[in-house]
C-alpha positions in Angstrom: 243.3 129.8 158.7 245.2 133.1 158.7 243.3 134.0 155.5 240.0 133.2 157.1 241.0 135.4 160.1 241.9 138.3 157.8 238.6 138.0 155.9 236.5 138.0 159.1 238.5 140.6 161.1 236.0 143.3 160.1 233.1 141.0 161.1 234.6 140.5 164.6 234.9 144.3 164.9 231.2 144.7 163.9 230.2 141.9 166.3 228.9 139.7 163.5 231.0 136.6 164.1 230.9 133.9 166.7 229.3 136.2 169.2 226.6 135.8 171.7 225.6 139.2 173.0 226.5 140.8 175.3 229.5 138.5 175.7 231.0 135.7 173.7 229.5 132.4 174.8 231.6 129.7 176.4 230.7 127.2 173.7 231.6 129.7 170.9 235.0 130.3 172.6 235.6 126.6 172.9 234.9 126.1 169.2 237.1 129.0 168.2 239.9 127.8 170.5 239.6 124.3 169.0 239.9 125.7 165.4 243.0 127.7 166.5 244.6 124.8 168.2 243.9 122.5 165.3 245.4 125.0 162.9 248.6 125.3 165.0 249.0 121.6 165.3 248.2 121.1 161.6 250.8 123.7 160.7 253.4 121.9 162.8 252.5 118.6 161.3 252.7 120.1 157.8 256.3 121.1 158.4 257.1 117.6 159.6 255.0 116.0 156.8 252.7 114.2 159.3 249.3 115.6 158.3 246.5 113.1 158.3 243.7 114.6 156.2 241.4 111.8 157.2 241.8 112.4 161.0 238.8 112.6 163.1 237.2 116.1 163.2 236.5 118.1 166.3 232.8 118.5 166.9 230.2 120.1 169.0 226.6 119.2 169.7 223.5 121.3 169.6 219.8 120.8 169.6 219.4 122.6 166.3 222.0 123.5 163.6 221.0 125.9 160.9 222.9 126.2 157.6 222.8 129.8 156.3 222.4 133.1 158.0 219.9 134.5 155.6 216.3 135.7 156.3 214.9 132.2 156.7 217.8 130.7 158.7 217.9 133.6 161.2 214.1 133.6 161.5 214.1 129.9 162.4 216.8 130.6 165.0 214.9 133.5 166.5 211.6 131.6 166.6 213.2 128.5 168.3 214.7 130.7 171.0 211.3 132.5 171.5 209.5 129.2 171.9 211.9 127.9 174.4 211.8 131.1 176.4 208.0 131.1 176.5 208.2 127.6 178.1 211.1 128.5 180.3 213.2 125.9 178.6 216.7 125.8 177.2 217.5 125.0 173.5 220.9 125.3 171.9 220.9 126.8 168.4 223.8 127.3 166.1 223.9 129.1 162.7 226.8 128.4 160.4 227.4 130.9 157.6 229.9 130.7 154.7 230.2 134.4 154.3 232.7 136.4 156.3 229.9 138.1 158.2 226.1 138.0 158.3 224.8 139.6 155.1 228.0 139.3 153.2 226.4 136.8 150.7 222.9 138.3 150.7 221.7 140.1 147.6 218.1 141.0 146.6 216.0 143.9 145.2 214.4 144.5 147.8 210.9 145.8 148.5 210.1 144.1 151.7 206.6 143.0 152.9 206.7 143.0 156.7 203.9 140.4 157.2 206.2 137.6 158.6 208.3 140.1 160.5 205.1 141.3 162.3 204.7 137.8 163.5 208.3 137.2 164.4 209.3 140.5 166.1 206.1 142.5 166.7 208.0 145.5 168.1 210.3 145.8 165.1 209.2 149.4 164.5 210.9 150.4 167.8 214.3 149.1 166.4 214.7 151.6 163.6 215.0 148.8 161.1 212.5 149.6 158.3 212.7 153.3 157.6 212.0 153.8 153.9 208.3 153.2 153.1 207.3 152.5 149.6 205.6 155.3 147.8 204.8 155.6 144.0 204.7 152.4 141.9 205.1 152.6 138.1 205.1 149.7 135.6 206.4 150.2 132.1 206.6 148.2 128.8 209.8 149.2 127.1 209.4 149.0 123.4 212.8 150.1 122.1 216.1 151.6 123.3 214.2 154.9 123.9 210.5 154.0 123.8 208.2 153.0 126.6 204.5 152.7 127.4 203.2 153.1 131.0 200.9 150.2 132.0 198.6 149.8 135.0 200.5 148.5 138.0 199.2 144.9 138.6 197.7 144.4 142.1 200.5 142.0 143.1 203.1 144.7 142.4 201.5 147.5 144.4 203.6 148.1 147.4 201.5 150.2 149.9 202.6 149.2 153.4 206.0 147.8 152.2 209.5 149.1 152.6 212.5 149.5 150.3 215.5 147.9 152.1 219.0 146.4 151.7 218.4 142.7 152.5 222.0 142.3 153.5 221.6 145.0 156.1 218.3 143.5 157.2 219.9 140.2 157.8 222.5 141.9 160.0 219.6 143.2 162.0 218.1 139.7 162.3 221.5 138.4 163.3 221.7 140.8 166.2 218.2 139.8 167.3 219.2 136.2 167.2 222.4 136.7 169.1 220.5 138.7 171.8 218.4 135.6 172.3 221.4 133.4 172.7 221.8 132.0 169.2 225.4 131.2 168.3 226.4 132.4 164.8 229.6 131.1 163.2 230.6 133.1 160.1 233.4 132.2 157.8 232.6 128.5 158.1 231.3 126.7 155.0 229.1 123.7 155.4 230.4 121.2 152.9 229.0 117.8 154.0 225.8 116.4 155.4 226.5 114.0 158.3 224.3 110.9 158.8 223.9 108.4 161.7 223.8 104.7 161.3 220.1 104.8 160.6 220.5 107.1 157.7 219.1 110.1 159.6 220.7 113.5 159.2 223.0 114.1 162.2 224.4 117.6 161.3 227.0 119.0 159.0 230.7 119.3 158.6 232.6 122.3 157.5 235.2 121.9 154.8 239.0 121.6 155.5 240.9 124.8 154.9 244.5 125.3 153.9 244.3 122.7 151.1 246.2 123.6 148.0 244.9 123.4 144.5 246.7 120.2 144.1 244.7 118.7 146.9 247.6 118.6 149.3 247.7 120.3 152.7 249.5 123.6 152.9 251.3 124.8 156.1 248.0 126.6 157.0 246.0 123.3 156.8 243.0 123.0 159.3 240.7 120.1 159.5 237.0 120.8 159.2 234.6 120.8 162.2 231.5 118.7 162.8 228.4 120.5 164.1 226.0 117.8 165.3 222.3 118.3 166.0 219.0 116.6 166.7 217.5 118.6 163.9 219.3 120.4 161.0 217.7 123.3 159.2 218.9 123.8 155.6 218.5 127.5 154.7 221.2 127.7 152.0 219.2 129.9 149.6 218.6 129.1 146.0 220.3 126.0 144.6 221.9 125.0 147.9 224.8 122.7 147.4 223.9 120.5 150.4 220.2 120.6 149.6 220.9 119.1 146.2 222.3 116.0 147.9 219.3 115.8 150.2 217.0 115.9 147.1 218.7 112.8 145.8 219.1 110.9 149.1 215.6 111.3 150.3 213.9 111.7 146.9 212.4 115.0 147.9 211.6 116.1 144.4 209.7 112.9 143.3 206.3 114.5 143.6 206.9 118.1 142.3 207.7 119.7 139.0 211.2 120.8 138.0 212.3 124.0 139.5 212.8 127.0 137.1 215.1 129.8 137.9 216.0 133.4 137.1 219.3 135.3 137.4 219.2 138.6 139.0 222.0 141.1 138.3 222.0 144.2 140.5 223.9 147.5 141.0 223.6 150.1 143.7 224.2 153.7 142.6 224.6 156.9 144.5 222.7 159.4 142.3 222.4 163.2 142.2 219.9 164.5 144.8 217.8 166.0 142.1 217.4 162.6 140.5 216.5 160.9 143.7 212.9 160.3 144.8 213.0 158.3 148.0 210.5 155.5 148.2 209.7 155.4 144.5 209.5 152.1 142.7 209.8 151.3 139.0 209.4 148.0 137.2 209.7 147.3 133.4 209.0 144.5 131.0 210.1 144.3 127.4 213.3 145.7 125.7 216.2 144.8 125.8 214.7 141.3 126.0 213.0 139.7 123.0 209.3 138.7 123.0 210.0 135.1 124.0 212.5 135.6 126.8 211.2 136.1 130.4 212.9 139.2 131.7 212.2 142.4 133.6 213.8 145.1 135.6 213.5 147.0 138.9 214.6 150.4 140.1 214.1 151.2 143.7 214.9 154.6 145.4 216.6 153.8 148.7 217.7 156.2 151.4 220.7 158.6 151.3 220.5 159.2 147.5 221.0 155.5 146.8 219.2 153.7 144.0 219.0 149.9 143.5 218.8 148.9 139.9 218.6 145.4 138.5 217.6 143.0 135.8 216.2 139.5 136.1 216.4 137.0 133.2 214.6 133.7 133.3 217.1 130.9 133.0 214.8 129.0 130.6 216.0 131.3 127.8 216.9 129.7 124.5 219.6 131.7 122.7 223.0 130.7 123.9 224.4 134.1 122.8 222.3 135.9 125.4 224.3 137.4 128.3 222.1 138.5 131.2 224.9 140.8 132.3 225.2 142.5 129.0 221.4 142.8 128.7 221.5 144.7 132.0 224.2 147.0 130.9 222.4 148.2 127.8 219.1 148.5 129.7 220.6 151.3 131.7 221.0 153.5 128.6 217.2 153.6 128.3 215.9 157.0 129.4 213.8 155.5 132.2 217.1 154.5 133.8 219.6 156.9 132.3 217.7 160.0 133.5 218.0 158.7 137.1 221.6 157.4 136.9 223.3 160.2 134.9 225.8 162.1 137.0 225.8 159.4 139.6 228.2 156.7 140.7 227.9 152.9 140.8 229.0 151.8 144.3 228.1 148.1 144.4 227.5 145.1 142.1 226.3 141.6 142.5 224.2 138.7 141.1 222.2 135.8 142.4 220.0 133.1 141.1 216.4 132.9 142.3 213.7 130.3 142.3 210.7 131.0 140.0 208.9 127.7 140.0 206.3 128.6 142.6 204.0 126.1 144.4 204.3 123.5 141.6 208.1 123.1 142.3 208.2 123.0 146.1 209.8 119.7 147.2 209.0 117.6 150.2 210.2 119.8 153.1 211.0 117.4 155.9 213.1 114.2 156.3 214.6 112.3 159.2 216.8 114.8 161.1 216.1 117.9 159.1 214.0 120.4 157.1 214.2 122.8 154.2 213.2 126.4 154.6 213.2 129.6 152.5 214.7 129.8 149.1 216.5 126.5 149.3 213.0 125.1 148.9 211.6 127.9 146.8 208.8 130.1 148.1 209.3 133.2 145.8 206.1 134.9 144.7 207.1 135.8 141.1 204.3 138.3 140.3 205.0 140.2 143.6 208.7 140.2 142.9 209.1 139.1 146.6 210.2 136.1 148.5 211.7 137.3 151.8 208.4 137.3 153.6 207.4 133.8 152.5 210.9 132.5 153.3 210.7 133.9 156.8 207.2 132.5 157.3 208.3 129.0 156.2 211.1 129.2 158.8 208.7 130.3 161.5 206.4 127.3 160.8 209.4 125.0 160.6 210.7 126.2 163.9 207.4 125.5 165.6 207.3 122.0 164.1 210.9 121.3 165.1 210.3 122.5 168.7 207.4 120.0 169.0 209.5 117.3 167.4 212.3 117.8 169.9 209.8 117.7 172.8 208.4 114.4 171.5 211.9 113.0 170.8 211.0 112.2 167.2 213.3 112.0 164.2 211.3 114.0 161.6 209.3 117.2 161.9 206.4 115.7 159.9 204.0 118.4 161.0 206.0 121.1 159.2 204.7 120.7 155.7 201.0 120.2 156.6 201.2 123.3 158.8 202.8 125.4 156.0 200.1 124.3 153.6 197.5 125.7 156.1 199.4 129.0 156.3 199.1 132.1 154.2 202.2 131.2 152.3 200.5 128.4 150.4 197.3 130.5 149.9 199.4 133.4 148.5 201.5 131.1 146.2 198.4 129.1 145.0 196.7 132.3 143.7 199.7 133.2 141.5 200.7 129.6 140.5 199.8 130.1 136.8 201.5 133.4 136.1 205.1 132.3 135.5 204.3 129.1 133.5 201.9 131.1 131.4 204.8 132.9 129.7 206.1 129.8 128.0 202.7 128.2 127.6 201.4 131.2 125.5 204.6 131.9 123.6 206.0 135.0 125.2 205.0 138.5 126.1 201.7 139.0 124.2 200.1 135.8 125.3 201.5 136.1 128.8 200.1 139.6 129.2 196.7 138.6 128.0 196.5 135.5 130.2 197.9 137.3 133.3 195.3 140.0 132.9 192.6 137.3 132.8 194.0 135.4 135.7 194.6 138.4 137.9 191.6 140.6 137.3 188.9 138.2 136.2 189.7 134.8 137.8 191.6 136.4 140.7 193.9 133.4 141.0 191.0 130.9 141.3 191.3 129.2 137.9 190.2 125.6 137.9 193.5 124.6 136.2 197.2 124.6 137.1 199.8 125.1 134.4 203.0 123.0 134.4 206.6 124.1 133.9 207.7 122.8 130.5 211.2 121.4 131.3 214.3 122.1 133.4 216.2 125.3 132.4 219.3 123.4 131.3 217.3 121.7 128.6 216.1 125.0 127.1 219.2 126.2 125.2 219.0 125.8 121.4 222.1 125.0 119.3 224.1 128.0 118.4 223.5 127.4 114.6 219.8 127.9 115.2 220.1 131.3 116.9 221.2 134.8 116.0 224.3 136.2 117.5 223.7 139.2 119.8 226.2 142.0 119.3 226.4 144.0 122.5 227.6 147.6 122.5 230.9 148.4 124.3 230.4 149.8 127.7 230.9 153.6 128.0 232.3 153.5 131.6 229.6 156.0 132.6 226.3 154.1 132.6 227.6 150.7 131.5 230.7 148.8 132.6 232.9 146.0 131.6 232.3 142.9 133.8 235.6 142.8 135.6 235.4 146.5 136.6 232.0 145.9 138.0 233.1 142.7 139.7 235.6 144.7 141.8 232.5 146.5 143.3 231.3 143.2 144.8 234.3 142.8 147.1 234.7 139.2 145.9 237.8 137.5 147.1 238.9 133.9 147.4 242.2 132.2 148.4 243.8 131.5 145.0 245.6 128.4 146.1 242.7 126.1 147.0 240.8 123.4 145.1 238.5 124.8 142.5 235.0 124.8 144.0 233.4 124.7 140.6 234.0 121.1 139.7 233.4 119.2 136.4 232.0 115.8 136.5 233.9 115.1 133.2 236.4 117.0 131.1 234.6 116.0 127.9 231.3 118.0 127.7 233.0 121.4 127.4 234.9 120.5 124.3 232.5 117.8 122.9 229.2 119.6 123.5 229.2 123.1 125.0 231.7 124.6 122.7 230.8 123.0 119.3 227.0 122.9 119.8 226.3 126.0 122.0 229.4 128.1 121.2 230.6 128.1 124.8 227.6 129.6 126.7 229.4 129.5 130.1 231.2 132.8 129.4 227.9 134.5 128.7 225.5 133.2 131.4 228.1 133.7 134.2 227.9 137.2 135.6 231.5 137.1 137.0 233.6 135.9 134.1 234.4 132.7 135.9 234.4 130.7 132.6 236.3 131.3 129.3 237.6 129.2 126.5 241.3 129.6 125.7 242.5 127.8 122.6 239.4 125.6 122.7 239.8 124.6 126.4 237.5 125.7 129.2 239.3 127.7 131.8 237.7 128.2 135.3 238.6 131.4 137.1 237.1 130.3 140.4 238.4 133.3 142.3 235.9 135.5 140.4 232.8 133.5 141.6 229.9 135.5 143.1 228.2 132.3 144.4 225.2 133.0 142.2 224.9 129.3 141.2 223.8 130.1 137.6 226.4 127.7 136.2 225.1 124.8 138.3 221.6 125.5 136.9 222.1 126.5 133.2 225.0 124.3 132.1 223.3 122.3 129.3 225.0 119.0 130.1 224.7 119.5 133.9 228.4 118.8 134.1 229.2 121.7 136.5 228.8 121.1 140.2 229.0 124.1 142.5 230.4 123.3 145.8 231.5 125.6 148.7 235.0 127.1 148.7 236.9 127.9 151.9 234.7 129.8 154.4 234.9 133.5 154.3 235.5 133.7 150.6 233.2 135.1 148.0 231.4 138.5 147.8 231.4 141.0 150.5 228.0 142.7 150.0 227.1 145.6 152.2 224.1 147.6 150.8 222.5 145.0 148.6 
């Protein structure tokens, strides 16, 4: 408990935790007091060896509980409060967030399309929130470590009217707007369990116990988790949500959709020399350092105050187990298109996050008794646009409208949510680009992909009479190591490229060391019987935080390094790794990402 307080002390100071502007709500105070009291009583019990780890949890009831304070979760909260205010009604809304503060676990490019924000907060321009309009767009095919060819910028990647932002900062803005409407936001609390009633309907969530040692026994800081009960629960966990995975299985939400396919985005923020900075400029590349059959591309966005966001996304359906997305990104920065901008500058932030790339074919059923899925936990990213925030927010707006009507009718499931979303511009937008991502594997890589995407974009304009399928889940795509060529990555120079642990320090990542490892193995056998002998230990290369390493033939998990990107949960070829939440407040501490 004391660790959690220390991690979130800064969030309290910034007004980002358990706050209901302009004053702390009575309900929030009661919950905080209950946590404190339970921590004190648990500590006393620990000293007297009387702790009951199965004791009943304290709980509070709301109309709606939202898991995740990202763009979709906060948009849903705001919309619910707006709907209630418009009808002069009361609705209690709680958002629970595992990060130490709103935005702490948010990472994205990000060039932001304000379409959904226009609907949600029409007067946003008066708030000073989007202040860096997009200007020049360039799109390059990188042919070698020094060569490049400029290509026409595809229509989907043209950004007139959009804004370059820090998504973590934008979420802090949304958090403030939600709090001003009376939404209660609890940061530093990790939702670890879905709660059900006796009918099998979702009844809310429980946060995990804290103060548990790695051996599974209570420490003298032990605190029992809390139950947050609701009539409707909104799951806005982001890509590969740990609770959402359990809902997929329980309610068979993925029965009528294709497998999701993912990418891993690795990102740095640099402060560059003023003469190298061109505020509002946008650059994307395709090609080197990736090979012709690996889906990958980069971005470089000129932010404000001489900051530049630079990143690399690799499709997690890659085949070569020797590929390291992190190392690919490091050598990319030595290409002149990047080096000429970054030289003389300083890297100030680092992070990584998995993203959904399956598009409309991979969207699951979105509602079930007692809850809904919104945003990236369902998967609304528009891959050709390199954008998903606007679609995530719109999905949450539509969900909030359906939930509000469901509550008024005293029904169990927001059945109108999915049909309404299919009638919205989200589905229209995603339907037009549905064939672009699967075309890459269907036509064998870059040459075939570029030919087809040109046909689909310029000639067919997204109206092809066919829909391509995704070939198979990403974890099935790795080839055995003996069939692949080893990739020898150059040593980092410490100027443009960095060793992973040095960069990891720039993410602010921190976890309590003495706690159960949140990256659990279903069995101890696959690492030594399959992953190491067949794939030569790919965990240490696909992870962008050096969580995994083999020591004397045994897999070692350095859970304290975890960036919460979820790549291991996705790419592990035996699907033996299960990502679960650690103690709330742990993980990265992103600020300008």
